[in-house]
Structure formats: structure tokens, C-alpha cells
N, C-alpha and C positions, 0 to 999 in steps of 0.2 A: 677807434673801436675798442670795446671792452668786453672781456669774458671773465665772469666771476663764478666761483664754486662755493656753495654753502653745504656743510657736511650734515646738517640736521635741520628739520623744519622749525625747531624751537629757537634757532638762531637767526631766523629771518623775520623782518618786520614788513608791514604793508608798503612802507616807503622804499624798501629794497627791491620790490618786484614791480612797482609802478612804472609803466612805460617800457618795460622789457619783455622780451620773449623768455619764458622760463621753461626749461626742460626738467621735469621731475623724473628721477630715476630711483626705483626700488626693485632692483633686479631679482632679489630673492624675497618676495615673489610678486608683489602687487602689480607693478607696471608690466611685468611679463604676462600675468593673467589677463590684464585689461587688453593688451594687444592680441593675445590669443582669442579672447572672447569676441572682440570686434571683427577679427579676421574670419571667425567662424559664424558670423552673421548676427551677433547680438545687436539689438537696436540701439542700446545705450548702456553706459555704466554710471550709476549715481553713487559717488563716494559719501560715506557717512563717518562722522567723528567717533561714534560709539555704537554698540549693538542696540541700545535703546533707540537712538536716532534712526538707525537702519530699519528697525521695526516700525517706527512711526511713518517713515517715508513709504515703506512697502504697503502699509495699511491704506494709503491714499491712492494706490494704483490697483488696476484690475488684477485680481488674484491669479488668474490664469496667464497673465502676461508678465509677471514679476518673479524673479529668483533672488533669494537672499544668499549672499556669499560673504564669508569672512573668517578670520582666524584671530586667536589670542594664544600667545606662547607657542606659535607655529602649528597649532591644531585647530581644526574646524570648531566654530562656536556651536555649542549644543543647540539643536532646534533649527539651525540654518541648513539649507539644502546642499550648499557647497562650501568647501573650505578655501584654500589658497594654493592649490596645486594646479599647474597648467594643464595637466592631463584631464582634469575634470571639465574643462570648458570646451567640450566638444560641440560640433554643430548640432547634434541631436539634443544636447542639453540647453543650448543658449540661443539658437537661431530664432530671430524674431522676438526675443525676450528683452526686457529691461532688467538689468542686474543692479541690485542695491548692495554695495560692498563696503565693508569696514575691516581694516587691518591694523596691526599694531603700529606701523610706521608709514606705509605708502599712502594710504588715504589721508593721513594727517598732513603729509607734505603737499598733496594736491590741494587740500583745503587752505593751507597756508599760502599757496600761490595765487589764490583768488585776488583779482584786482590787477593782475599783470596784463600787459598788452595782448599776450597769447600764452597759453599753457599747453605744453605737449607732454605726453607720457612716453618715456623712452626706456628701452631695455636692449639686450643683445638681439632678441628675436625680431626687432624692427629697427635696428641700429641705422641702417642705410637711409631709410625713409626719414627718420627723425634728424639725422645729421644733415641731410640735404635741406630740410625745411629750416633748421636752425642756421645753417650757413647762409641761406637766402635772407633770413631775418637780420643776421649780423651785417650783411652787405646793405640791407635796406635802411635799418635805423641804428645800427652800431652798438646794440646792447643785448647780450645774452647772459642769462644766469642759469647755471645748472644746480638744481636743488636736490640733494640726496635724501632719501628716506631715513637713512641711518638706522641706528638700533637703540630705541628708547632714549633718544636725545643725544646719543653718542656717535662717534665716528664708526662707520662700517666700511671695511676694506673693499667689499664687492661694489658698493655704490660709488666710492671714491675712484676706483678703477674705471667704472663705466663713465664717470664724469671726465676722467682724464682722456678716455677714448674719444668722447664727444668734443672736448676742448681741442684735442689734437686735430680732429677733422675740421675744426673751424679756423685753425690758424691760417692767416693769409700768407702770401709769399713774403718771406722775410722773417717768418716765425715770431718768436716772442718780442723781437725788436720792433715789430710793426703793430703791436696790440698791447693794451693795458690788461693786466691780470692781477688778481689778488693772490695771497700766499697759498690759499687752499687750491687754487687752480694750478699753481706751480707744483704743489705736492701731488696733485692728481695726475698731472702730466708725467711726473717721475714714476708713478705706479704704472701708467700706460707704457712707459719706456721699459720698465722691468718685465712686465708680463706680455707685452706686444699684443698679438691677436689671440692669445691663449685664454679665452674666457673661462674655460673649465678649470684651468689651473688657479686663476685668481679666485673664482667662486669657492672652490674646494679648500683654498687656503684660509678663507675668512672664518671667523668664529661662528657666524650664522650658517655657513655652509657645513661646517663640522657638526653643528647641532642638527641640521636636517639629515645628514648622513646617519647620525646616531639614532634618529627616529625612523630610519628605514626609508627615507625619502630621496634616495639617490637618483631616482628617475626625474625628480623635480630639478635637481642640479643639472642633469644632462639637458633637459628641455630648456632651462633658463640660460644655458651656455651656448645654444645653437644660434649663431648669428644669421639674421635675415630670414629665418624660417617663416615668419609671419609679417611681411612687409607692409603693415598698415600704419597709418599716421593717426593716433588718437589725440583729439583736440578737446580740451576741457573748457567749457564756457557755460555760464548760467547753471552751475551745479550739475552739468551733464557732460559726460565724455562720449563723444561720437567719432566715428571714422571720418576723416576729412575726405571730401570728394571735390575735385576740381569743378569749376563751373562747366555745365554741360554734361557731367556724368550723372548716371542714374542714381 
């Protein structure tokens, strides 16, 4: 069995994800918003690489059924209905809607994971659901990669911590002696050891967390640090992220 962590989507190639279950984490804030939106009844989330691509995708959908969401430099893109704050994705705003989303890092990571065996969007808010699915995948086919959104191609503490939490949840009996890991996974596990279950402390310690606080977005930090508040399992396939439903569910 093997667990790898990659700290930014710019560092992953198609061959790295092929045949694997990939968990994409962008805790501040894209994968958090995706989980919140789907838990609140959004039909699907369509990630776009740029604002121009998001506009093109939206133009091909029914106007009343689509919502544009996205940010650049942590702020809502002008002309878009929503930004990247979890509190925006209420049931009143998203239920029954298809969201077209573009963000600085998270949607880039999701797009980079295309071609994987399975792609999951993970965050604190749906940690338990994602960890359980990834644990089953590791037992089934022995390959899980956690791909961090990072920050403009660089290491992001909050995502590496989330990756470490996921990696820790996946470790079989026997710990690191029973599984192969790369150095990034070892470093992420160390972050998980340092911060434990204190999501808020890790998020607030990160440079992006400090940036959001300076912008007056402390409520976003609190929402993003609340474990299992929205226990949905977002699965990305065919350029669409939808909530997983077991066979027989409505």
C-alpha cells in the first residue's frame, strides 16, 4: 500500500494520478465551499481553470439554473454572483443549482487530478466522509494520493496539515512500517502530530489564514475549521463534482 502527498497541483503529472484515488484538499477555501454547497442541495459544481472559462461554461447552461462563483486574491471576482466564503453557499442560494467555480488554487488542483481512478474533494467540514472513502480505496487498490491546492504553486500549511490528517486516518495497523509514503506525506504527518485535531489553530497559523483574517474574513476561518459540519462526499468525474450517493439512495 502507498500514500503520497503532493503540495501543489503544479507538481503533479497525469501519470502520478493514473490508477489512484486522489483526495484534493484546499481547506481555505475551495473544497470547503464545494462540500458546503453540495450539502446544501447544489446539483453539481463545475470547476473552471479561469474566469473566462467559467463564463463560457455558464453560457452553455440555463441562466436560471447556474451560479457563477469564484475568487482571485481571496476576493470575489467582479461580476460573479458568489465568491469563495462558505457562508455564501446557503441552501437558499444554491439548492437545485449548478455552480461554475474558479479559484486561485483549489479548482486548479481538481483539474490537475483528472484522469485519476477517483477524485474526492476533502476539507475539515467533510473530513470523516472523505477519510472513510479514501481508507476503503486504499484497502481496495492500495494507492491514495492527497493533492494540496497550495498557494500559487507553493506549500500551504493548512493544506499540508489536512493532508497529514487524512494520511494519519489511512495508516493501517503497524503505522508507517506497513505502508510506503513519500517525504511530503512524512512532513504532513508531522504537522498532524503537531496540531492534532486543532484545525482552527493550524488554519490561523497559515499565511493564507492570516491574510483572510486581515481581510475581515474570520468567519470563513471558523467555518473552514469545523470538522464534519457538512458530512458530504464530493466526487469529481467528467468535469462535474456531485455528492456521492450509495446505490439505492435517492
